[in-house]
KOLKOL-145209 format. One line per 4 residues: their letters; for each residue z, y, x of C-alpha. Coordinates in pm, 1 decimal, decimal comma, padded with zeros to 6 digits. Example, Ala and Ser with C-alpha at 12.3 -4.5 7.8 and 13.67 -1.06 7.14 Angstrom:
<atoms>
as = 00780,0:-00450,0:01230,0  00714,0:-00106,0:01367,0
</atoms>
This chain:
<atoms>
mtkh = -02998,0:-01717,3:-00335,1  -02672,2:-01814,3:-00502,9  -02665,2:-01803,0:-00879,0  -02360,2:-01623,7:-01013,7
rals = -02201,3:-01715,7:-01342,0  -02097,5:-01455,4:-01593,3  -01723,3:-01395,2:-01600,8  -01515,2:-01352,6:-01912,3
eeal = -01341,1:-01022,2:-01977,3  -01010,4:-01182,5:-01877,7  -01157,2:-01308,3:-01549,9  -01307,9:-00965,6:-01475,8
llva = -00967,0:-00808,8:-01532,5  -00806,5:-01053,5:-01287,3  -01072,8:-00981,4:-01024,1  -01026,8:-00606,1:-01072,5
qrfs = -00650,4:-00644,6:-01035,3  -00696,8:-00838,7:-00708,6  -00923,0:-00567,7:-00567,9  -00682,5:-00293,6:-00680,3
vlae = -00402,4:-00461,7:-00482,4  -00629,5:-00462,6:-00176,5  -00745,8:-00102,8:-00229,6  -00460,4:00046,9:-00028,8
pmrl = -00490,3:00114,6:00346,4  -00128,4:00021,9:00426,6  -00167,1:-00313,7:00253,7  -00482,1:-00377,6:00455,5
rliq = -00292,2:-00284,3:00774,4  -00021,9:-00534,5:00683,4  -00276,6:-00808,8:00614,7  -00453,5:-00731,0:00941,5
alfd = -00122,6:-00750,8:01128,4  -00070,4:-01099,3:00983,9  -00412,6:-01237,9:01083,3  -00265,7:-01392,0:01398,1
gekn = 00039,2:-01539,9:01226,3  00371,2:-01490,7:01058,6  00578,9:-01181,6:01135,4  00910,9:-01040,7:01023,6
vsel = 00950,7:-00707,7:00849,1  01064,4:-00524,0:01163,6  00754,2:-00638,8:01351,4  00533,1:-00528,2:01062,3
vtlt = 00699,7:-00186,0:01050,5  00630,2:-00142,6:01421,9  00271,3:-00270,5:01406,4  00172,7:-00060,7:01104,7
egtq = 00375,7:00247,5:01203,7  00506,9:00264,9:00848,9  00857,5:00326,4:00726,4  01082,2:00033,7:00638,0
anvs = 01086,4:00134,5:00270,4  00708,4:00181,1:00246,5  00627,3:-00144,0:00427,3  00876,2:-00336,6:00213,7
rhlq = 00727,1:-00196,2:-00106,5  00374,0:-00297,3:-00004,8  00488,5:-00641,2:00110,9  00648,5:-00692,6:-00229,9
tlta = 00320,9:-00600,9:-00403,9  00116,2:-00833,8:-00181,4  00364,3:-01116,1:-00236,3  00366,3:-01066,9:-00613,7
ahil = -00014,5:-01091,0:-00606,0  00012,7:-01423,6:-00414,5  -00176,0:-01277,5:-00119,5  00127,5:-01313,0:00108,2
arrk = 00410,5:-01563,1:00118,1  00761,4:-01491,1:00239,1  01046,5:-01693,1:00376,7  01397,9:-01593,4:00469,2
eglq = 01569,5:-01705,2:00786,9  01921,1:-01568,6:00813,4  01893,3:-01194,4:00769,0  01522,8:-01185,9:00861,6
vyyk = 01236,8:-01208,2:00612,5  00905,8:-01340,7:00744,4  00563,6:-01292,6:00587,3  00235,4:-01476,3:00628,5
iadp = -00101,2:-01479,2:00455,9  -00079,0:-01722,3:00166,0  -00432,0:-01691,1:00030,5  -00679,9:-01846,9:00275,5
tipr = -00967,9:-01650,5:00123,0  -00825,2:-01316,5:00239,3  -00938,5:-01337,3:00605,4  -01285,5:-01448,2:00490,6
lcev = -01302,9:-01165,4:00237,4  -01204,9:-00913,7:00506,3  -01467,1:-01056,8:00740,7  -01740,4:-01027,1:00476,4
vcga = -01646,4:-00672,1:00375,6  -01596,8:-00550,0:00733,8  -01925,6:-00710,1:00840,1  -02111,9:-00538,6:00557,5
iekq = -01957,8:-00201,1:00643,8  -02039,9:-00249,7:01012,9  -02406,4:-00318,1:00926,9  -02417,8:-00015,5:00697,6
lakq = -02271,1:00211,8:00965,8  -02508,7:00076,8:01230,3  -02802,4:00143,8:00997,9  -02680,5:00498,1:00932,0
agaf = -02628,4:00559,4:01303,8  -02981,4:00432,4:01367,5  -03117,4:00689,5:01124,5  -02975,2:00965,9:01343,0
tagr = -03107,9:00823,3:01669,5  -03455,4:00727,7:01542,3  -03733,1:00926,4:01703,6  -03536,3:01034,6:02008,8
</atoms>
């Protein structure tokens, strides 16, 4: 078992801020859309079925949090995942939720 160190109040605040940025379904959709590589804003609008204004606002938040990086090419702005821990974090969280749901589903089918 891994031993965890106690975090300072400042560190706890930073961790809470990171999770609050990720605690928005549209931001998670955007991150998911970028798992297979860089995309421009128009592609992200199409993939997430969001509005241009809403997608742009969430991309700005994710970029400010250093989760995404952006680059401009002519009139196009491209985004990619900048923090390599994000896909791993999503994998861990999604895996845990999948196990929890499978366990709950098993409770309903037990004894049949």
